[in-house]
C-alpha positions as a LaTeX table, in Angstrom:
\begin{tabular}{lrrr}
\hline
Residue & $x$ (\AA) & $y$ (\AA) & $z$ (\AA) \\
\hline
Met1 & 77.40 & $-28.06$ & $-18.08$ \\
Thr2 & 79.07 & $-26.86$ & $-14.93$ \\
Arg3 & 80.35 & $-29.89$ & $-13.02$ \\
Arg4 & 83.48 & $-31.93$ & $-13.62$ \\
Pro5 & 81.66 & $-35.31$ & $-13.88$ \\
Gln6 & 79.62 & $-33.92$ & $-16.78$ \\
Phe7 & 82.78 & $-32.91$ & $-18.62$ \\
Leu8 & 84.41 & $-36.29$ & $-17.91$ \\
Ala9 & 81.35 & $-38.11$ & $-19.25$ \\
Ala10 & 81.46 & $-36.04$ & $-22.45$ \\
Ala11 & 85.18 & $-36.81$ & $-22.80$ \\
Lys12 & 84.29 & $-40.50$ & $-23.18$ \\
Gly13 & 82.28 & $-39.70$ & $-26.31$ \\
Ala14 & 83.42 & $-38.81$ & $-29.81$ \\
Tyr15 & 86.00 & $-36.04$ & $-30.35$ \\
Arg16 & 86.85 & $-34.06$ & $-33.45$ \\
Ala17 & 89.44 & $-31.33$ & $-33.77$ \\
His18 & 89.34 & $-29.03$ & $-36.73$ \\
Gly19 & 91.57 & $-25.97$ & $-37.04$ \\
Ala20 & 91.43 & $-23.88$ & $-33.89$ \\
Val21 & 88.72 & $-25.83$ & $-32.05$ \\
Gly22 & 88.04 & $-29.27$ & $-30.67$ \\
Val23 & 84.56 & $-30.58$ & $-29.96$ \\
Gln24 & 83.56 & $-33.52$ & $-27.79$ \\
Val25 & 80.05 & $-34.99$ & $-27.94$ \\
Arg26 & 78.23 & $-37.66$ & $-26.00$ \\
His27 & 74.70 & $-38.83$ & $-26.74$ \\
Arg28 & 72.69 & $-39.08$ & $-23.52$ \\
Glu29 & 70.28 & $-41.98$ & $-23.13$ \\
Asp30 & 67.95 & $-40.18$ & $-20.68$ \\
Gly31 & 65.45 & $-39.11$ & $-23.36$ \\
Asp32 & 65.87 & $-35.41$ & $-22.55$ \\
Pro33 & 66.05 & $-33.50$ & $-25.88$ \\
Val34 & 67.87 & $-30.50$ & $-24.34$ \\
Val35 & 71.40 & $-29.87$ & $-25.62$ \\
His36 & 73.93 & $-29.37$ & $-22.82$ \\
Ile37 & 77.01 & $-27.31$ & $-23.60$ \\
Gly38 & 80.37 & $-26.81$ & $-21.89$ \\
Phe39 & 83.49 & $-24.83$ & $-22.74$ \\
Thr40 & 87.06 & $-25.38$ & $-21.67$ \\
Ala41 & 90.49 & $-23.89$ & $-22.31$ \\
Thr42 & 93.73 & $-25.13$ & $-20.78$ \\
Lys43 & 96.66 & $-22.98$ & $-19.70$ \\
Lys44 & 98.41 & $-23.96$ & $-22.94$ \\
Val45 & 96.05 & $-21.52$ & $-24.69$ \\
Gly46 & 97.34 & $-18.62$ & $-22.58$ \\
Gly47 & 96.72 & $-16.67$ & $-19.42$ \\
Ala48 & 93.32 & $-16.10$ & $-17.86$ \\
Val49 & 92.44 & $-13.17$ & $-20.12$ \\
Val50 & 93.27 & $-15.12$ & $-23.27$ \\
Arg51 & 91.43 & $-18.25$ & $-22.06$ \\
Asn52 & 88.34 & $-16.20$ & $-21.25$ \\
Arg53 & 88.43 & $-14.57$ & $-24.68$ \\
Ala54 & 88.70 & $-18.00$ & $-26.31$ \\
Lys55 & 85.71 & $-19.32$ & $-24.35$ \\
Arg56 & 83.63 & $-16.22$ & $-25.15$ \\
Arg57 & 84.31 & $-16.73$ & $-28.84$ \\
Leu58 & 83.40 & $-20.41$ & $-28.61$ \\
Arg59 & 80.18 & $-19.54$ & $-26.74$ \\
Glu60 & 79.12 & $-17.21$ & $-29.52$ \\
Ala61 & 80.04 & $-19.76$ & $-32.22$ \\
Ala62 & 77.99 & $-22.41$ & $-30.40$ \\
Arg63 & 75.07 & $-20.01$ & $-30.06$ \\
Glu64 & 75.08 & $-19.49$ & $-33.83$ \\
Leu65 & 75.73 & $-23.04$ & $-35.03$ \\
Leu66 & 74.31 & $-25.55$ & $-32.55$ \\
Pro67 & 70.65 & $-24.87$ & $-33.38$ \\
Ser68 & 71.40 & $-25.91$ & $-36.97$ \\
Phe69 & 74.10 & $-28.55$ & $-36.55$ \\
Gly70 & 73.64 & $-29.88$ & $-33.00$ \\
Arg71 & 71.73 & $-33.03$ & $-32.15$ \\
Pro72 & 69.04 & $-33.09$ & $-29.45$ \\
Gly73 & 69.86 & $-35.12$ & $-26.36$ \\
Cys74 & 73.62 & $-34.61$ & $-26.61$ \\
Asp75 & 76.29 & $-33.07$ & $-24.43$ \\
Tyr76 & 78.80 & $-30.89$ & $-26.31$ \\
Val77 & 82.13 & $-29.66$ & $-24.94$ \\
Phe78 & 84.00 & $-27.06$ & $-26.98$ \\
Val79 & 87.74 & $-27.17$ & $-26.37$ \\
Ala80 & 89.78 & $-24.06$ & $-27.14$ \\
Arg81 & 93.06 & $-24.68$ & $-28.94$ \\
Asp82 & 96.07 & $-22.40$ & $-29.51$ \\
Gly83 & 94.53 & $-20.47$ & $-32.40$ \\
Thr84 & 91.04 & $-19.96$ & $-30.94$ \\
Pro85 & 91.56 & $-16.45$ & $-29.44$ \\
Val86 & 93.13 & $-14.96$ & $-32.58$ \\
Arg87 & 91.50 & $-16.94$ & $-35.41$ \\
Asp88 & 89.56 & $-14.91$ & $-37.96$ \\
Trp89 & 85.86 & $-15.09$ & $-36.97$ \\
Gly90 & 84.71 & $-16.59$ & $-40.28$ \\
Arg91 & 87.38 & $-19.27$ & $-40.17$ \\
Leu92 & 86.55 & $-20.07$ & $-36.53$ \\
Leu93 & 82.88 & $-20.54$ & $-37.47$ \\
Asp94 & 83.95 & $-22.82$ & $-40.34$ \\
Asp95 & 86.11 & $-24.86$ & $-37.93$ \\
Val96 & 83.23 & $-25.31$ & $-35.47$ \\
Lys97 & 80.77 & $-26.13$ & $-38.26$ \\
Ser98 & 83.11 & $-28.74$ & $-39.76$ \\
Ala99 & 83.68 & $-30.38$ & $-36.39$ \\
Leu100 & 79.93 & $-30.51$ & $-35.66$ \\
Ile101 & 79.15 & $-32.01$ & $-39.07$ \\
Arg102 & 81.81 & $-34.69$ & $-38.66$ \\
Leu103 & 80.62 & $-35.51$ & $-35.15$ \\
Ala104 & 77.01 & $-35.83$ & $-36.31$ \\
Ala105 & 78.14 & $-38.66$ & $-38.59$ \\
Asp106 & 79.70 & $-40.46$ & $-35.60$ \\
Leu107 & 76.55 & $-40.31$ & $-33.45$ \\
Pro108 & 73.92 & $-43.05$ & $-33.52$ \\
Ala109 & 70.92 & $-42.35$ & $-35.73$ \\
Ala110 & 68.12 & $-40.42$ & $-34.07$ \\
Ser111 & 65.28 & $-42.51$ & $-32.73$ \\
Pro112 & 61.80 & $-41.95$ & $-34.23$ \\
Ser113 & 60.70 & $-40.01$ & $-31.13$ \\
Val114 & 63.58 & $-37.55$ & $-31.47$ \\
Ser115 & 64.02 & $-35.97$ & $-34.88$ \\
Gly116 & 65.97 & $-33.00$ & $-36.14$ \\
Asp117 & 62.71 & $-30.99$ & $-36.08$ \\
Asp118 & 62.69 & $-31.13$ & $-32.27$ \\
Ala119 & 65.99 & $-29.24$ & $-32.06$ \\
Pro120 & 65.78 & $-25.98$ & $-30.11$ \\
Ser121 & 65.17 & $-23.13$ & $-32.48$ \\
Ser122 & 66.38 & $-20.34$ & $-30.24$ \\
Pro123 & 69.71 & $-19.93$ & $-28.45$ \\
Ser124 & 67.88 & $-19.35$ & $-25.16$ \\
Ala125 & 66.56 & $-22.93$ & $-25.33$ \\
Leu126 & 70.12 & $-24.27$ & $-25.13$ \\
Val127 & 71.34 & $-25.06$ & $-21.64$ \\
\hline
\end{tabular}
């Protein structure tokens, strides 16, 4: 996701914060099984260098966890919080995983045409 309207649409969906990360998700009704991902960090997190580090860490966490815990046809926005740049890597992964699991419970059940087996299996398939 690269444009502001996409981020604003995702902000209208479910939101879960856990530890050093917040995750927003919105289920798209367009039938496209591709997972769209966005990352954001406000100036409260720190200066540009710190915000970029936080977003890099969230990108890598999403690359590892979304193929397993993401839902096809959804937009995800990962929001960096104060502890994101300095959080221990294992704990950051646990925070992201917990948020994704909780959000999956909030989403509507998958339709028969879209099952968990259709989820992208490689990080390069994520857009």
